[in-house]
N, C-alpha and C positions, 0 to 999 in steps of 0.2 A: 567576471573577469572573461567569461568565455566570449564578451561582445566586444571586448576593449580591440582587438586587430580590426572588427569591421568600421568600431568606431574610429581608429585612428586613420583609416583609407578614407573613409567619409571626411572626413575633419583636411586632412591632406588634399584631397579632390577640391574641395569648397575653398581653400585658400587659394590653390592656384586658378581656379575660377574669377574671386574677387582681387586677384592680383592683376587677371586678364579679362575682365568686366567690358562686355559690348557696349557702345553706347545707346544711351535709348533717344530713341525720335520720338515723333508726336502723332506720327500716323497712324489712326485705329484700322486694325482687321478684325471685321464683322464674320468672312467667312474666308477660308484659303481654298484661292482658284488654283494655285500655280506656286510651285519651289523650283525655282534655278539656282544652279553653280555656273561660275562661267570663270573656266581658269581658273580653280581656287587650287591654292599651294597653302600648306601649313605642316609647320615643323615644330618640336618640344627641342628648344637649347640646341638650334642647328643640325637636330635629327630629323632628315624629310621622312613624313609620314602618308600626307598626301601631293600627289603631283598633278596638277596641270588637270585636274577634276573640272569635268565641264558636264551637266544631264540636266533633265529638267523634270518635274512628276509634275502631272495634273492631278486636280479635284478627283477623288473615288479611284486613283489609281492606286495600286497595291504592290509594295516591292517588300522584299527579303534581301536581308544583308547577311553574307557569308564569306570564309575567308578564316584563314589561320591567326591565329595568336599573335596582336601587336602587329595586324594589318590595316589599322586605321578605320574597325569599326566604330570602337567607342567615339573614338574622332568626329570622323562623320556624324555620329546622333548629336556630337555636345556641337557639333557647329551648325547642324540643321536645326537644333532650338535654341541659338541662338547664346549659348553658353559659353562658347570659342569664337573669335574672330578668326579669320584666314590672315595668313601673312601676305598674301595678294589675292587677287581674282575678288570677285564680287557675289553673294548670296542676295537674290532677289525673291522676293513675299508678294506675290501679285503684281511684279512688274517693281515695286517699288524694292531700292536697295535695303537692306534688314537694318544699318545704322538710322534709316529713316523712321522706320517701324517703332512704335509704341508695344516692347516686347511683352508686358503685362497682356495687351488685350490678343497677341499670337499666341502665346504660350496657354492662354487660358481655354485655344481650340485646339491642341494637341494634346497626344497621352505618348509615354514612353516605357515599356514593358523590357527591363532590362533582364538579362541571362542570371545576373548576379542578385539575387534578392537577400535582402537585407529587412529584419524586422527587428525592432526593438523591444525591449521587455517591457511591456507598456500595454494599454489598453489597443484593440483593433481601432477606435476611433482618433487614438494619437499616431498610429503607425498610416492611416490613409490621411490624416492634415498635417504630417510632419512639416513645415516649413512654410504653411500656409496662417493666414492669419484670419482672424472674424470668421471660422467655419461655423454655419450654424446645423444642428441636426436635419434641418428641413434642407438645409446643401447637400448634405451626405446622404439623403433619401431621394434628393431629385437626382443626383450622382449616378446610382444604382438604380433609376427607374428609365434613365435615359431620356434623349429629347422625343 
């Protein structure tokens, strides 16, 4: 019962993403050389969150995202990972518009560490592989060993 609020928060966010899911393209991403936002606007039900955001992140850049609660940090991450689409503007991956990219190939190259850690009352394996399909023990060990 103590995990119920976390579960409800996850299901609410998952439902929002399902209703606003990104179109899936067919361009595979083998490496990420550049992520670019061009005049990106995003709002939740007419409440603006990001306004005319433009920037470029090149391979090996290291960035931090800071700001007060509600300023758009999580929305920015949800856009950069392809969970949300901008209302207007364009997000590019390696010069390709994100809606032309096979997001599974892109998402296999990125990782996000959230400030809100949620662990399920289950095994470490199940927590590590939640939402993934057909994960073998070898996949998990390789993930810990790195490339």
